[in-house]
C-alpha positions in Angstrom: 3.3 -38.1 -15.1 5.2 -36.3 -17.8 5.3 -32.6 -18.8 6.7 -30.9 -21.8 6.9 -27.1 -22.4 5.5 -26.2 -25.8 6.1 -22.4 -25.6 7.0 -19.8 -23.0 6.9 -16.0 -23.2 6.8 -13.2 -20.7 3.1 -13.7 -19.9 2.1 -16.9 -21.6 3.0 -20.6 -21.1 1.7 -23.6 -23.0 2.7 -27.2 -22.0 1.6 -30.8 -22.3 0.7 -32.8 -19.2 0.6 -36.6 -19.6 -0.2 -39.5 -17.3 -3.0 -37.9 -15.3 -6.8 -37.9 -15.4 -9.2 -35.0 -15.9 -9.8 -34.6 -12.2 -6.1 -33.9 -11.6 -5.8 -31.6 -14.6 -8.8 -29.6 -13.3 -7.4 -29.5 -9.8 -4.2 -28.0 -11.1 -6.1 -25.4 -13.2 -8.3 -24.4 -10.2 -5.2 -24.1 -7.9 -3.6 -21.7 -10.4 -6.8 -19.7 -10.5 -7.7 -19.5 -6.9 -4.9 -20.5 -4.6 -1.6 -18.9 -5.8 -1.4 -15.6 -3.9 -0.5 -12.3 -5.4 -0.5 -8.6 -4.3 -3.5 -6.4 -4.7 -4.7 -3.2 -3.0 -7.1 -3.8 -0.2 -7.4 -0.5 1.7 -7.4 3.1 0.4 -7.3 6.3 2.4 -8.4 9.3 0.4 -7.0 12.7 1.2 -8.5 14.4 -1.8 -10.6 13.3 -4.7 -12.3 16.1 -6.7 -12.5 14.0 -9.9 -15.8 13.0 -11.4 -15.1 9.4 -10.4 -16.8 8.6 -7.1 -14.5 7.3 -4.3 -15.9 3.7 -4.3 -15.7 3.4 -8.1 -12.1 4.7 -8.2 -11.2 2.3 -5.3 -12.7 -0.6 -7.3 -10.5 0.3 -10.4 -7.4 0.7 -8.3 -8.0 -2.6 -6.5 -8.1 -4.5 -9.9 -4.8 -3.1 -11.0 -2.4 -6.2 -11.1 0.8 -5.6 -9.0 4.1 -7.4 -9.5 4.5 -9.8 -6.7 7.4 -11.0 -4.5 6.2 -14.2 -2.8 9.6 -14.7 -1.0 9.6 -11.5 1.0 6.0 -11.1 2.0 3.5 -13.1 4.1 -0.2 -13.6 3.8 -2.0 -11.5 6.4 -3.2 -14.6 8.2 0.3 -15.9 8.5 1.8 -12.7 9.8 2.3 -12.2 13.6 1.6 -8.4 13.5 -2.2 -8.9 14.0 -2.6 -5.4 12.6 -5.7 -4.5 10.5 -3.5 -2.6 8.1 -0.6 -5.0 8.3 3.1 -4.4 8.8 6.2 -4.2 6.4 6.3 -8.0 6.5 2.8 -8.4 5.0 1.8 -5.1 3.2 3.2 -2.5 0.9 2.1 1.2 0.8 1.4 2.9 -2.6 0.6 6.6 -2.9 -0.8 8.9 -5.6 -0.6 12.7 -5.6 -1.7 14.2 -8.9 -3.4 17.4 -9.9 -4.5 18.8 -13.3 -3.4 22.4 -13.8 -4.0 23.9 -17.2 -5.2 20.9 -19.3 -7.4 17.8 -18.8 -5.2 14.9 -18.0 -5.6 11.1 -17.7 -4.3 9.5 -14.5 -2.6 6.1 -15.1 -1.6 3.3 -12.8 2.1 4.0 -13.4 1.8 7.3 -11.5 1.3 5.4 -8.2 4.5 5.4 -6.2 5.4 2.3 -4.1 7.6 2.1 -1.0 9.0 -1.2 -2.5 10.3 -0.8 -6.1 9.6 -4.5 -6.7 5.9 -4.2 -5.9 4.6 -1.9 -8.7 1.7 -2.0 -11.2 2.2 -4.7 -13.8 1.3 -2.2 -16.5 1.9 1.6 -16.3 -0.9 2.4 -18.8 -4.1 1.4 -17.0 -6.3 4.5 -16.9 -7.8 5.3 -13.5 -9.5 8.6 -14.0 -9.5 11.9 -16.0 -8.9 15.2 -14.3 -10.1 18.6 -15.5 -8.1 21.7 -14.6 -8.1 22.2 -10.9 -9.2 18.7 -10.0 -6.9 16.3 -8.0 -6.5 12.9 -6.5 -4.5 12.1 -3.4 -4.6 8.8 -1.6 -2.6 6.2 0.3 -3.2 2.6 -0.6 -2.3 -0.6 1.3 -1.5 -3.7 -0.8 -1.4 -7.2 0.6 -1.2 -10.8 -0.5 -4.5 -12.6 -1.1 -6.0 -15.6 -3.0 -8.4 -15.7 -5.9 -10.8 -17.8 -3.9 -11.5 -14.7 -1.8 -11.6 -12.1 -4.7 -10.8 -12.2 -8.4 -8.3 -9.3 -8.0 -6.0 -11.8 -6.3 -6.1 -14.3 -9.1 -2.7 -14.3 -10.9 -4.0 -15.5 -14.3 -6.2 -14.0 -16.9 -6.6 -17.4 -18.5 -5.9 -21.0 -17.4 -7.5 -23.6 -19.6 -6.8 -27.1 -20.9 -8.0 -29.5 -23.6 -7.4 -33.1 -24.4 -4.8 -34.1 -27.0 -6.1 -36.1 -29.9 -4.3 -39.1 -31.6 -5.7 -39.5 -35.1 -4.7 -42.4 -37.4 -2.9 -41.2 -40.5 -4.5 -42.0 -43.8 -2.3 -39.8 -46.1 1.3 -39.3 -44.8 2.3 -36.9 -47.6 -0.6 -34.5 -46.9 0.0 -34.9 -43.1 3.6 -33.9 -43.4 2.6 -30.9 -45.5 0.1 -29.9 -42.9 2.7 -30.0 -40.1 5.2 -28.1 -42.2 2.6 -25.3 -42.6 1.3 -25.2 -39.0 4.4 -26.2 -37.1 5.1 -28.9 -34.6 3.6 -26.9 -31.7 0.2 -27.5 -33.3 0.6 -31.1 -34.3 3.2 -33.8 -34.8 3.6 -37.3 -36.2 4.0 -40.1 -33.7 4.4 -43.4 -35.4 1.5 -43.9 -37.7 -0.7 -41.4 -35.9 -1.1 -37.6 -36.0 -0.9 -36.0 -32.6 -3.1 -32.9 -32.6 -1.8 -30.8 -29.7 -3.6 -27.5 -30.2 -7.0 -28.3 -31.7 -8.2 -24.7 -32.1 -5.1 -23.7 -34.1 -5.1 -27.0 -36.1 -8.7 -26.4 -37.2 -8.0 -22.8 -38.1 -5.8 -24.1 -41.0 -7.9 -25.0 -44.1 -5.3 -27.6 -45.2 -5.4 -29.4 -41.9 -9.1 -29.0 -41.5 -9.6 -30.7 -44.9 -7.2 -33.5 -43.9 -8.8 -34.4 -40.6 -12.4 -33.8 -39.7 -13.6 -32.4 -36.4 -15.4 -35.6 -35.7 -12.2 -37.6 -36.2 -10.4 -35.3 -33.8 -13.1 -35.5 -31.1 -13.5 -39.2 -31.5 -9.8 -39.9 -30.8 -9.1 -37.8 -27.7 -6.5 -39.1 -25.2 -8.0 -39.3 -21.8 -4.7 -38.9 -20.0 -2.9 -36.1 -21.9 -3.8 -32.4 -21.8 -2.6 -29.2 -23.5 -2.5 -26.4 -21.0 -2.5 -22.7 -21.7 -1.6 -20.3 -18.8 -1.7 -16.6 -19.3 -0.5 -14.3 -16.5 -2.0 -10.9 -15.7 1.6 -9.7 -15.1 1.8 -10.2 -11.3 3.9 -13.3 -11.6 5.7 -15.0 -14.5 3.5 -17.9 -15.9 6.1 -20.5 -15.1 6.2 -19.3 -11.5 2.4 -19.6 -11.2 2.6 -23.2 -12.4 5.5 -24.1 -10.0 3.7 -22.5 -7.0 0.4 -24.2 -7.9 2.2 -27.6 -8.0 3.7 -26.9 -4.6 0.3 -26.0 -3.1 -1.3 -29.1 -4.7 1.5 -31.4 -3.3 1.0 -29.9 0.2 -2.8 -30.5 0.0 -2.3 -34.1 -1.2 0.2 -34.7 1.6 -2.3 -33.5 4.1 -5.0 -35.7 2.6 -2.6 -38.7 2.7 -1.9 -38.0 6.4 -5.6 -37.8 7.2 -6.3 -41.1 5.4 -3.5 -42.8 7.4 -4.9 -41.5 10.7 -8.5 -42.2 9.7 -9.5 -38.6 10.1 -11.5 -38.2 7.0 -14.8 -37.4 8.7 -14.7 -34.1 10.7 -17.2 -33.7 13.5 -20.3 -31.8 12.4 -21.2 -29.1 14.9 -24.8 -28.2 15.7 -26.2 -25.1 14.0 -26.9 -22.2 16.3 -30.5 -20.9 16.3 -30.7 -17.0 16.3 -32.7 -15.5 19.1 -35.8 -13.5 18.2 -36.7 -10.4 20.2 -40.5 -10.1 20.4 -41.9 -6.9 19.1 -38.7 -5.7 17.5 -39.2 -5.1 13.8 -35.6 -3.8 13.2 -32.5 -5.8 12.7 -29.2 -4.8 14.2 -27.7 -2.0 12.3 -30.8 -0.9 10.5 -31.2 2.3 12.5 -32.1 3.5 16.0 -35.0 1.8 17.7 -36.8 3.1 20.8 -37.7 0.0 22.7 -40.5 1.8 24.7 -42.1 3.3 21.6 -41.8 0.0 19.7 -43.5 -2.1 22.3 -46.9 -3.3 21.3 -49.2 -6.1 22.2 -49.4 -8.7 19.5 -51.7 -11.6 19.4 -51.3 -14.7 17.3 -52.4 -13.9 13.7 -51.6 -10.2 13.8 -48.4 -10.6 11.8 -49.1 -11.8 8.3 -46.4 -13.9 6.5 
C-alpha cells in the first residue's frame, strides 16, 4: 500500500491511496466519518433564556457547533472511571454563556461561549446562535464530551470524506497532453510513461482543453481498481491529517482484533434468545403514557371484543 499527499491546508487534505481495493478504501472513509471522536456539547442547563428561540431549538444549534478537540487529554465517557452522568475533568469540559441585550438588538455568536479549557473552544467564532432584542438574555452552562459520529452527526469530525478511482488513459497526442497538464497542474493529472494519469476527474473535466482531449467515456473506461483519490475536509475540530492518522490507528486496531478472533476461531458469537415482553390483560396504557387506575380500568373482555 502506498500513499502520496496531493495537497494539505488547514481544513482540507487530498491524497492518493494505492494498492488497496474498494472495500478497504470505503472502510477508511467510514472510519473517518463515524469512529474518530471529537468534542461536542451534550448537556445544557439553562439559567435564563428570554430570546425568541425555544430552549430545545437553541440546544440543537449549540450542540452542532464544532469544538476544537484534544484527543490526548480527554477520555471517552465510557472509558472514564468517574461513572458520573455529567462526567469529570478527565472526560468533559464546561462552557458557559452569559449575554444580555441592553439598548440594541444583538446577535449572539458561538465565540461568546467561554470554556474552562482554552484548548476546547468553538472552531469558528462566527456561528450565529440567536438574536436578542433589548431586555432579552441567554444564560446557560453546557457540558461537552467526546463522542463518535456513529452515535450522532455532531460528533463527526469531517464535513466531507470522499474518494474516487484514478484513471490511466493511453496518450494519443503527447503535445496536447503536455499543454493540458501545464494548464491544469500536476495535482489534477500527470504523465506516467505513455499514459495520462487523471487524478482529480472532476477538475480535469472542468477544463475545456482537457475535456476535448480525453472523453468522459475514455476516463471511466480506464479506471484503476486499486488506486483512489481521497478528499478529506475537516469541520475544524481536528486538523485533516490528524483525522486520517487516527482513523488508520482505529482501523489497525479493528483488523488486529479480527485477526485474533480468526486465529482463536471465535468468528461466530453466540446468539441469545429474544425476550418476549409480558402483556398485562386489560391495561390499555403503556408505561409512561400517563396515570392509570387499575381498578377503574378493569373490564371483562371476551375473545373478539378487541378488533385488530
